[in-house]
N, C-alpha and C positions, 0 to 999 in steps of 0.2 A: 166074356161080358162086353156088351156093346158100348160104344163111345157115349151114346145117349144115356144109357143106364149109369155109366161111370160119372157123367156130368150131374145127373140127378143126385147121386150119392154125395158128390163133392158139395153140391148146393145144400143138401141136408146137413152135412157136417159143418159147413160154414155157419149156417143159421144156428146149429146146436152149440158150436164152440163160441161163436161171437155173441150169441144171445143170452148166455148165462150171466146173470148179475150185471145187466147193462146200465144200471144206475151209476153215475159218476161219483167216486169218492169225493168227499168234501175237500175244498181248498186245493184241488189239483189244477195245475196251470196248463192251458192249451199251448202246444208247440206245433211247429210244422214238421212233418215227417215225410220222407220219400219212401214209398212202398213198392218193392219189386215183387210181382206175382207171376205165377206160371199161367200164361194166357191160354195155353191149350186146355186148361181145366175149366174154362168158362162154360157154365151150363148153357145148353142150347135154348133154354127158356128166355135168356137175355139176348136181345137183338144186337146190342152193341156192348163193347167193353165198358163204356161210360155208365150204362144202366146197371151193369154188374157191380162196378165200383161203388156206385151210389147205394146199391142194395147192401153191400158189405158195411158201408159207413152207417146206414140207417139201423143196422142190427146192433150197432155199438152204443146207441143212445136213444133215450125216450123223447128227447127234445126235437124240435124242428130246426135246430141250428144247422146252417149250411156249413158243412165240413169240407167238402171237396174243393180243391183249388184247380187242379188240372188232371185230366186223364191223358196218359202217354201211350202212343201206339207205334212209334218209329224206333228211336234209339234205345228205348227200354219199354218194357210192358209193365204198367202199373199206374200209380197215381201219387199225387201229393195231397195232403190233407192236414187240417188242424185237429190234433189228437191230444188226449191226455196220456201220460205214461202207462196208466193201466189199460187204456184202449189199445195202445201200441203193443202191449204185452199180449193181449188177446189175439191180435192179428198174427203174432209170431207163432201161435199155436195152430193156425190154420193150415190145412194140407196144401193150399195154394201159395203159401208164403215162401218167398225166396230170400228176401232181405228187407230190412227196414232200418232206416237211418235218420237220426235227427238232423235237420238242416243246419249246415255250417255256413260261416261267413268269412269272406276273404280279408285281405289286407286293406288298411285304410289308405285310400288315395283321395284326391280332391276332385271337384268338378273340373279342375285343372285350369280353367280360364283365368282365375286370379293369378296363379303362379306363372302361367304362360305369359301373362302381361307384366310379370316382374314384381308383383306385390308380395311382400314378405312381412311376417309378424314382427321381426326384430328390428327392422329399419325401414327407411323410405316412407312412401306416402301413407300406407296403412298406419304405421306407428305415429307419424307426425300429425295425422288428422284425427287420431283416436277413432279410426274406422268410420269417420263421418258423423260422429256424435253431434246431436243437436240439429242436424239438417233434416228437412222433410221432403220426401220425394212423392209427388202425386202422379199416379198412373191412370191414363184414360184407356180402359180396356174392357175385358169381359167379366170382371169381378175377381174375387179371390176366395181361396179356401182357408178360412181363418184357423182351423184346427191343425193345419200343417205345422210341423216342428220348426219350419223355417220362419214362422211368425210368433214363436214363443217369446214372451217378454223377459225371460230370465236374463239378468245383467243389464237390461236397458235402463237408461236414465229416465227421469220424469219427463212427461210430455211438455214441450216448450209452452210457456205461458202465452205466447202470441198465437197459438193454434186456436182457430175458431170453428173447426170442422166438427162433424158428428159421426156417430155410428148408427146408420139406419137399421132399425130392427123391426120385427113383427112377432106376434105371438105364435104363429104357425111354423115359423122357421127362424129360430133364434140365431143371432149372429154376434158372437163375442169379439169385441175389440179389446185392446190392451195397450201397454206402453210401446209396443213394437208396431202393431197395426192400429194406428190411432184414429182412423176414419174410413168409412166406406158408405157410399151413397149410390143411388140408382138414377139414371137419366135415360128413360126409354119411352117417353111419351110420343116422340116422333116415330119411333119404331112401331109402336102399337097403333098409332094413327094410320100408318101405312099398311096395316093389316099383316105385318110380318111377325108380330109377337102377340099371341093371345093368352099368354100365361098370366094368371092373376097374382103370381108370386112376384113381389117387388123387392126381393132380398138381393143384397150385393153378392151373395154367394155365387161362386164360379161354377157353372155347369158345362163349360166349354173347354176349359183348361188353359187357354192362352194367357189370361191375366194372372193366374196363379204362378205360371212359369216366369213371366216377365218380371213380376214384382219380387219373386224369390231371387232371380238373377241380379236385379239391381241392388237389393238390400237384405236378402235373406240371412238368417242367423246360421252359424256353424252347426251342421247336423252330421255327426259321425254315422257311418254305416248306410248312408243313402245309396240306393242303386236302382237301376231299371231292370226288373225281372232277374235280379241276382248277378247281373254283370254291370260293367261301368260302375263298380262298387267303390265307394269312398266317402269323402266328406263333402257334402254339398254346402256351399257358402256363397253368399252374394258378394258383390264388389264393395258395397258400403254397409257391412253388417251392423254398424253402430247407428245408422240413420233410421228415421221413422218412415213408415209407409202409409199412404192414404190412397184408397182405390175409388175410382169414379167409373162405375159400370155403365156402359153405353150400348151393350149388346149381350145377348145370351146365346146367339147362334151364328155370329159372324156378319149379320146384316146390320149396317150402321147408318143411322140417319144424321145428316149434317146438323139438324136442330139439336139433337141430343149431344153431339160433340161440343157444339158451342156452349150449351148450358153447362156441361161438365167442366169445361175449361173456365167458364165464368165463375162457377162456384169454387174451383180450385184457387183462383186468384183471391176471392173473398176469404177463403179458409186460411190462407197464409202459407201455401207450399213454397218451397225454395226452388224446386225443379219440377218440370212436367216431362213425363216420358210418354210418347205416343208411338205405339207400334201398329198404327192404322194409317190409312190414307184414302184419298179420293182421286178421281180422274184429274189429271193435270189441267189447271186452268190459270188464267191471269190472277195475280195476287188479290185483286179486288173481288174476285169470285171465290177465292180459296178460303174456306172457313177456318182451316188450321192456320193458314198464313195470317189471316185477320186476327184471330184470337191470340196467336203467338206474339204478334207485334204489341198487342195490348199487355201481354204478360211481360215482355221484355221491358216495356215502359215502367213496370213495377219492380224491375230487377230480378225477375224470375227467368231462369234459363230454361229453354225448351229444346228437348232432344227428340228427334223423330227418325223412324226407319226410312231408308231410301227406297224401299220397294223390292219386290222379288221378280222383276220382269227380265233381268239378265241380259238386256240388250242395250246398245247405244241409244241415247236420247230417251231414256226410260225412267229417270230419277223422279221421285215424288218428294213432297215436303221440302222443297229446295229454296225457299226464300232465304235471303242472306242473313236474317236474324235468327234462323233455325239452325241448330247443329244437326246436319244430315248424315246418317250413318249407314255405310255399307257393311257387308258381311265377309269375314275371312274364316279360314280353317284354323284348327288347333293342330298341335304336334302329337295328338293322341289318335290311336287307331285301335280297333278291336280285331283280334286275330284268333285263329285256331291252328292246331298242329296235326299232322298226320305222319305216322311212322310206318313205312312199308315193310313187307316181309324180308327184304334185303337190308333192312336197318337204315335206309335213306329217310331223312327227316325233312319235312317241308313245313314252312309257316306261311299262311295266307290270310286273307281278309275273311272275316265272318262276324255277323251280328245276330246269330241265332239266339233268341232270348231265354236261354237256359244254360246252366253249367252241366254238360252231358259228356259221356265218355262212350266210345265204341272200342271194343276189345276183340282181337283175333277174329276178324270178319272177312269173308271172301270179297275180293275186288273184281268187279266186272267191267269189261271194255268191249264195246260192240265192234270188234275187229272184223274187217271185211265188209261191213255194211255201213255206208256213210250216214244214213239216217239214224241208225242206232248209236254210232259214234258221236253224233251231234245231239243225241237225246231228243230228236224231233218228236213233236207230239204224236202219239199213237204208234210210234216205232218200236218201243220196248215191250217185251212180254213179261208178265208177272212171273211166269214159271221159270224164267231165266234170271231174274234179278231180285226176286223176293228175298229179303233178309240180307242183302249184299250192299256194299258201298259201290256206287257207280261213278265212273269217270266220264265226263261229258266234254267234248271238245267244241270249238266254235268256228264259224265262218263269218262272213260280212253281215249276215242277216240273223245270226243267233241272238237269242234273248235269254239271259240266265233265269229270269222269272218263269218263262215258259218251260225251260229245262227242269227247274225245280218242281213245277206242277206235274210234269211227266213222271219224274221220279216218285212223287207222292202217289200218283195214280197207280203205279205198279208196286207200291209198298217196298220201295228200296229203303234201307236204313239211313243212308246219308249220301251226299253227293260231293264229288270233287269237280268243280266247274273251272275249266281252263279258258281264260280269255285275257286279252291285253287291254280291253276296254275298262275304264275306271267306273264300274257300276256303283261303287259306294256312294257316289255323289247323288244317286237316286234313292238311297236309303235301302240297303240290302237286308235290313232287319225284317222286311216283309216276305222273305223267301219262305216257302211252305214246307221246307224240309231242312234238317241240319245240313249246312252246305259250307264248303271251304272253297274260296276263290283263289286260284293260282295263275301266274303268268305262263305264257306258252313255253318259256325256257324251262320251267319246272315241269310242265306238262309233257315235254319231250322226254324227260328222264323217266317219268312215270310210265309213259307209253312203252319205252324200251323195256322196263321191268315187267310190265304186265304181258307184253308180247312174248318175252323169253320164258316167263314163269307159267304162262298159259293157265290151265285150270288150278294151278297151285298158287296163283297170285292172291296175296292176302294183305289186309291192313292189320298191323299188329296193335296199333293204338291210334285213336283219333279223339282229340279233346277240344271241347268248346267251353268257354270262350275266354280269352285273356285280354287284358288292357295293356297296351304298349305306349310308351312315351318316347319322344325324340324322333317321331316320324318326319321325314324330309321329303320335299321342301315344305316348310311351314313358317309363317302363314302363307296361304295362297288366297287369291280373291275367289270367293265362292262363285260357282258358275251361275247361280240364280240371282246374284246381287245386281241391282240396277246400276247402269253405267251412265256417265255423262257422254256428250254435253247435255246440259239441262234443256228440255224441250221448251220451257217457258222463257228462260233467260240464259242462253249459252255463255254470256259474258261472265257469269259466276261459276266457278269450278265446283261441281257437285258430283259424287258425295264429298263431304269435307274430310272424312276419315273412315277407316274400316275397323271393326272390332270382332271378336269371336262370335260367330253366328252359325256354326255348323256343329251339330250334335252336342248341344249345350245341355248339361245335366242340371235340372232344377226341379222345384216342387211342382206337383200335379195333383188335381183332385182325384182321390183314390176310387171314386165310384164311376169314373168315366173310362170305358174301354178305349185303350190307345192303340192296340195292336192285335192282330190275329195270330194265333199259334195253332196251325192245323185248322180244325173246325171250330176253335174256341176263341172267344174274345177275352183279352186279359187286360187288367188294370194295374196301376202302380202308384205309389206315393211320390216317386221321382221319375222323371221322364227325360229322354233325349229328344230335343226338338231342334230344328234348323230354320233359319230365315233371318232376314234383317230385323225381324221382330225380336229375335234373341240378341242381336248385336246392339240395338239401341239401348236397352237397359244396362248393358255393360258400360256404355259411355255415360248414361245418366248416373250410374254409381260412381264412376270416377269424377264426374262433375260434382257430386256431393262431397267427395273427399277433398277436392280442391276448394270448394266453398267453405268447408270447415277450417282449412288452413288460411285461406285468403278471403275472408268475408267481404272485404272491400272491393274485390274484383267484380267487374260487370260480367254479364253473360258473354259478351263479345271477347273480353279479356280471357275468360276461361276457354272459350273455343279456340282462340289464338294460341294459347299455351298448349292445347292438345294437338293442334295442327303443326306448329313449328317444331315440335319435338318428336313427331311421329317417325316410325321406322319405315324405310323403303327397301330394306334389305332383309332377306329371309335367313333361316338357320343354315342355309348353304352358302351364305355370304354373297348371294346374287340378288339382282333386282326381283321384287315380288312378281310372281307368275300367276297366270290364270289357271284355275282348277281344271277346267275342261281340256284346254289345249297344252298346258304346261309351258306355254310360251310367255315371254316377258310381258308384263302389263304396263300400263301407262297411268298417269294421274287421272285420266278419264275413268279408269277402273277403280282405283283405290284412293283418289283424292290426294291428300297430303301424305298418306301412308297408314300404317297400322299403329294403333294407339300404344303409347309408352307412358304409363301413369307416373312413374317415379321421375322421369325427366320433366314431365309437365309441371311438376311441383316447383321447379326452378328454371323457367324458360329463358331468363335473361332479359329479353325484350318481348313486348306484346303489341299487337295491332288492335287498338281499342276503337269502338264505334259508339257514339252517343246517339240520342234520339234524332238530333238534327242530321246526323250522317245518313240515317235511314230515310229521312224526309227528302234530302237532296238526291239520294239514289232513286226514289220513286218519282221525283220531279223529272229526272232525266229519261224516264220511260215514256213520257208523252201522254200520261193519263189525263183525262179531262177532269173537271171539278167534281163531278158526281163520282167518278172512279176514285179520285183522291180522298174524298170524304168517306167513301166506303172502307178504304183500307186504314185511314188515319183516325177515323171516328171523331173528327173535329172539322169545323167550318173554315178555319183560317190556318194558314201555314206560310212559311217563307222558304223560297227556293234560292239557295246560295250558289248553285252551279248549274251548268247546262248539260253535262254528260252524265253517264251512269257509273262513273268511277266511284268506288267506295273503299274505305280503308281496310280491305280484306287481306288475310294472310296468304292469298294465292293470286295468281295473275292469269287471265285468259286474253290473248290477243287474236282478234278475228280479222282476217284479211280476205280480199277478193282477188281472184286470178286475173281480173280485168287489169290490163296493162296501165291504165290511167289512174287506178286506185292507189292511195298512199300505201307505202310498204313499211311504215314505221308507226308504232303505237307507243305513247308515253303514259306512264302511270305515276301518280303522286301518292306517296305513303308517309305516314307519321308513326313512329314507334316510340313506345314509352319504356324507359329503363325500370325494370322491377328487380334488377340484380344488385350488384355492388355499386356503391356511390361512385367510385372511380373506375370507369370502364371505357375501354377503347375497342370498337368493333371494326373489323376490316371486311369488305365485301368480296366474296368469291362467287364466280358464276360457272355453271356447267350448261352446255347447250349441245343438242344433237344437230345433225346435218340439216341445213336449210334455215337456220335462225341464228341471230346474234343478240346477245343481251349486254347492255351497258348500264352502269349505275353511276349516279352523280349526287353527292360526293361518294367516294369509295371508302371513306373513313368517317365513323360517327364517334364523337368523344362525349362522354357523359361525366359530369362532376357531382351529380346528385341523384338519389333515387327518385323515381317518378318524373324525372326530366324527360322532355320530348325532343325528338329530332326528326327533321323532314328530309326525304330523299326522293329522287326521280329515277324510275326504271324505264329504259327505252328498249323496245323489242323490235328488231328488224327482220323481215323475211326476205330471202333472196329468191330469184326466179326459179330455182330448182327445189323449192321446199315441198315436202310431201303433204298430203291432206292434214296430217297431224304430226306436229313436232313438239318436243318438250325439253325443258331444262330446269335448272334450279338456281335460285339466288340464296346464298347463305351468308349470314352475318356471324363472324367468329370473333370472340374476344379472348383476352389473355387468361381467362379462367375456364376455358374449354366449353363455354356456352356456344352452341351451334343453333342459330335461329334460321331454319330452312323453310323456303317457300317454293312450291312448284310454279313453273311458268309454262303455259301451254299455248301453242300456236294452232289455230284452226284456219286452214287455207281452203276456201271453197270458191 
């Protein structure tokens, strides 16, 4: 009997077996099943396995319901689909059936960023703040997906009576608000006027994904079982799950008009938000041209804290949103990684990095290595032959020009089952979830052992077991400064150290609109309810959430006081007990990379001292910039003001001393600061200084004695540069009291 005739018989049997009584019994629940089938039995009348899979599923039901989730062609042959138990039973009777299993779920972990930052349910800032209860966070973003479980109102308190916002709705696209998501409005007239958005839909619904993710990160509810494509599985939870959320949509496609942002921030002030979080930005311009700086200063005047992303340019002089009244946030890594394991035929086991978006297993499979052919060993494009590697695991080595994404494409081209990619380059910073084939990334030290095995075993070399994908915690070093995070000095005003702080911004798990494809898996686009995203966009809502927690505990604190508490308690040491390093180079960073350090919420709850700034402080700062009357009016939105100082010194919790290498230029800079005691009534603080080569830091007085809470004390810091100072030097001023408060401020010297 010919293969063609055999295929026709199988096709007939499938229709016969699966077509009997295809009406679904009443009250049966759909579940996800993983179906393994014998791909060699695919009838020739179907051009692809996917069309065959769809035909099988169509034979199970009279409805037009989309049942297919994925078709698999590499690590297994088959598909996943939404089926009833009776439909699954019919598939088991098929001649092509190999195995069918109901989808299972793993252990409960968290998004991990709250725990990584030290937040615990039983004590500390979460407990003391009731998770931010009563605080309203307004996000200027791409909208929100209101049906996400992250915005379920269960357990939420009533909406604060001061709230004046609304939920913008329409008949064609209903948008439900509740006690969690208390407001959502659209501001896109500028966008539409520019011809960038022709959509007639004025719904706040998120069709881009960015706003849903950021709002969930800031204040999303606890959601057990959240995952991206079955991995990174755990409990998704925002930083301030007790806070209320309001969304101000200014874009649906990433194009943002300044007029829309101004209108959104203006409305947020009217509505009564406590915090604004903006993960957007424009080209850096002087403050009087910067719409976010202008609107933020107005918000600060109303007691509203403004938190902004620093940008993703990853280079010096690239910070955005850096006005001193804005809390500017850079991005750091987490101590979480995603891994896969491989066990060789000689029982050697290796664990490496992988983000393939499925839990898959490879068992007892030949291992191929292009020995004797450098192009095959490197898996160079076009070098491999399908006849040699089809159905095998292929190991690919690297040289200075190798690219693992191209290697994965080559493996997919020749229908390899999986890849072992050997490289010492940290490709994970580029997002290795986009690899087109199940792949495990290993360092060259492991690759050498695998090469030894495969060379000795020759044609008998095998992979016993290869499994994707695990979630690991405790990765070191962490945190690191994300390679994409924008760095200082600030291009508009290098006298202010920016970013202020860093927070988790790499592979953050949070809610995502389920209808938006977020990733490709082979030839397919896949979507998810929760997604891993990276960027300072993800870092800023972490800080907005912590700001909400602090606001709930200390409602009397100004936005500047909250920022001061965050900065002076930040961590500058990683989990290796060494200075924070840069993700790309693994070399030690400086405050130009990470500002005051990585956020430490629990310590920020009790900072001991704060550096506060009132309205006049910002006015004096602006006066020192030399703006003319028109420019001052633009930023201050008033026609009269008083300038009380000549320079640009401001009561900031960090110090930047700029010097010229010109021999006649001054080599000493003095800074005056005032700190407010928010700790114990009776407190005595001693100054300690740390300085790197080329600079000297002096403080006068060296002791601050407080006899009352909220008492203020003034001191002067002198920073001196010597003739051998490098272009950048830095140190720290720390005020330490008898109760273990450490109030730390970075001191940076720029020598140009």
